N, C-alpha and C positions, 0 to 999 in steps of 0.2 A: 504494500500499499504506500501511496505517495504522501508523506507527511509534510511535504512542502519545501520551502525554500531555505537557503543556507549561506553561511559565511565560514571560511576555512577555520575550523577548530576554535573560533572565538566565542566565548560565552560571557564576555565582559563589555561588549559593545551595546549600542542602542542610544536613544535620546537622553537628555538630562532628566534626573529623577525629580519629581515634584509632587509626588502623592496624589496623582489623578485618580487612582482607584483606591484610596485609602478607605478602609472599612468595607470594601466590597468583597463579595464571595463569587468566585468564578469557576466554571467547569471548562477545561480545555480538552477536547476530544481529539486524539491524535497527537498528544503531547509528548510522546516518546521520541525516538530517534531512528530514522532510516540509516542503515550502514552506508558509509561514504566518507569522503574527505571534508565534508562540510557539515555544519549544524543545520538541522531542518527548522523550518519556521514554526512548527509545533512547539519545539523546545524553546525557541526564542520568544514565542508568545507567553509561555509559561514563566520564563524569567522576567520578561518586560512587565507582565501583570503583577507578579510578586513584588518587583522592584518598586512599583508605583503603589504598593500598599495592599493589594488584594491577597486574600487567602485563596489557594487554588486546589482544586481537585484535578489531578492529572490522570486522564483516562487514555489507555492504549490497550491494544490486543495483546501486546508484549508487556507483561507486567514488569519485567526486569528493566526495560527501557523506560517505562513510566516512572519507576523507582529511581533510576539514574537522574532524571530530570528533577523530580521532587527533592532528591538529596542535594542537587546543586542549588536549589532555592534555600533549603535549610542551612547549607553552609554559609549563605550570605545573610543569614538571620531571618529569613522569611518563613512563611507557613505554607506547606504543600503536603498533600497526601496522594499516593498512587493508588489507582484502581484499575483492575482489568475488566474489559468488556469487549464483546464482539457486537458492534453496533448494527450488524445486519440482522441481529436477533432482537425482536421487539421486547421480550421479557428482560433481556440484559440492558436494554436502553432505559426501561423503567427502573432497573436496578441502579443505574447511574444516579438518577434523582434520589433514590432511597439512600445511597451512600453519601451523596452531597448534603442531604438534610442531616444525616447522622454526624457528619464530620464538621460541616460548615454552618449549620443551622438554617440557612436559607440560600437562595441562589439569585444573584443580580445579573450575572453575565454567562452566556453559553457561547463558546467558540468551537466551531466545527472545522476540523482540519484533516480529513481523511479522503483518499481517493486512489483510483487505479487508472492506468493508461492502456485501455484496450486498443491494439493497433490493428489495422486492416481495412481494405476497401470493402464495399457493400458485397460484392459477389464472392469475396474470399473470407468473409467474416462469418463465423458460426453463430447460431442463435444463442447458444449458451454463453459465449464471450460477450455478445450484446447484452444479455440479461445481467450478467455479472457486473458489467460496467455501470448499468443503471442501478443495480442493487447497492453497490458500494458508493458511487458517486452522488446518487440522488436519494434513493429510498433510505439509506442510513441516516442522512441529515434530516430527512422529514421525521424519522422515528425519534431521534433525539430531541428535535424541536416539539414533537407531539408530547413527549414525556414531561418536558420542562414547562411548556407553555401554561398549563392549568395552574401550576404554582405561581408563575409570574403574574398571571391574570388575577389570582387571588390577591396578590400584593400590589397589583396595579402599577407595576414598574418592571423593567427588565430591558436587557439589550442582547441581541443575538447577532453573531458575526459569523458568516459562512465563507469558507475559502473555496473558490472555483478555479477558473483559469481564464487567461485571455483567449484560450481555444473556444470558449463559449461565445466570444464576440466575433469570431471568425469562421469562414468556411474551411473544411479540412478533409479532403478526400482520402487521405491516407489513414485517417483515424476517425471515421464517422461516429462510431459509438462514443468516443471521448468527447468530441466537440458538441455532439447532440446532448449528451448527459450533462455536460457543464452549462450549456444554454438552458437546460431545464432547471438547473440550480438557481440561475438568474430569475427565471419566471416564478419558481417557488418562493424565492426571497421576496419578490415584489408582492406576490399574493398574500404571503404571511404578514408582510408590513401593513398591507391595506386591512386585512382581517383584524389585526391586533392593535392597530394604532389607537382606537378608542379606549383601550385598556392600558395605555401608558407603556406599551412595549414597542421597542424599535428593532427592526430586522434588516440588516444590511449585508452586503457581500463584497468580498475583495477578489479581484481577477488578477492574479500575478502574471507577469510576462516571463521573459527570459531570465531565469535566476540561477545563481551558482549554487546548485543543490545536488544532493545525491541523486534524486530522480531525474533532475534536468541535465546533469553533466556525467555523473559516474555511470548511470545505468546505460545511456547511449554509448559511452566509450566502451563499456564491456561488450555491448551487442555488436558494435561495429569493429572491435579489435583495434580501436584507436587509443591514442594517449588522452588522458583527461585534459591536458593543456591544449591539444588540438581542437577538441570538441568545444571547450570554453571559448577559444578564440574565434571559432566559426560562429557560435551563438552571439558573442559580443558584437561581431561585425554586423549582425542583423538589426541591432538596436540603434535608433537615431542618436541617442545620447552616447553611444560609443562603448558602452560596457554593460555587463549584466548587473542585475540587482543582488542584494543580499537578503538573508533572513531578517535583518533588522529593518529593512525597507517594508516588509510585510508586517512585522511585529508592531512597528510604529503606526502603521495604518490601522491595524486591529486595535491597538491601544487607544487611538483617537475615537474610533467608531464605538468602542465599548465605554468611553468616558462621557462625562457631562458636556464636554466641549462639543459633542455631536448630538446634544439633546433634541435638536430640531431636524435631524437627518434621519430618514427612514426610507427603505425601499430603493436605496441606491446600489449600484454595482461600481465600485471604485477600481479602475484599472491601475495597477502598480507595475508599469511595463516600460518605462523609459521612452514612450512614444511608439512602441512597436505596433500597436493596433491602429495607429493613425495612417500607416503606410503599407501595411503587409496583410498577407493571408497565410493561413497554415499551409504547409506543403502537402 
């Protein structure tokens, strides 16, 4: 599963700390770490939220990875607890809320950061691969939202931030299941935002572009038999700003959307892509 974007081995970067989430309780789904040379945006979001004062429940299918993220927070003096869940299973999504209430007391923020990249053109793509792409990229986010929203509605407040991809804003013949499922995340985000706005709940989405991440760089390098450096250079050359983004670019966007600084923002899809979607299409 793609847990997002990264910056090489750094867990100390990010914006200035100012207590923007002081006293908040947050669930970060996909807060573990995909193997690779960079830190994933899930872990970066966990660290950023905690540094800004939030208590965090770190959810991941890999409990050891979630615990590693939580331990990084605790070493910095923050509060974080690891929890294992397969978010394609509805009962386990309900269990996330139960765990959060037991550990945190209530939930102010839900951050969804899990996905897969099913590749293949229409005639070559199997139905099972298509279904898996939608199950992980779309249905799992709907299930976590469904689990947490009644609690937020009762409190008449809450912020949900979904991670999708610039692929959802572009056409992509080589990965139709990926682009279509990510576009569906955008539609779901807007629909939930409209449905729950009267209840004081905001729902927004981040669409990362070319990021220096395990999924973005390491995985293609392994698949192509290329060096990580060559893949990173090719990706950077496609970005109008001339370089890839880092996990902290995504984490800072998530922090903004989760905070009161974005109190009047809901239903938006924020492209964090260095201008890629202004000029490009997926190959």
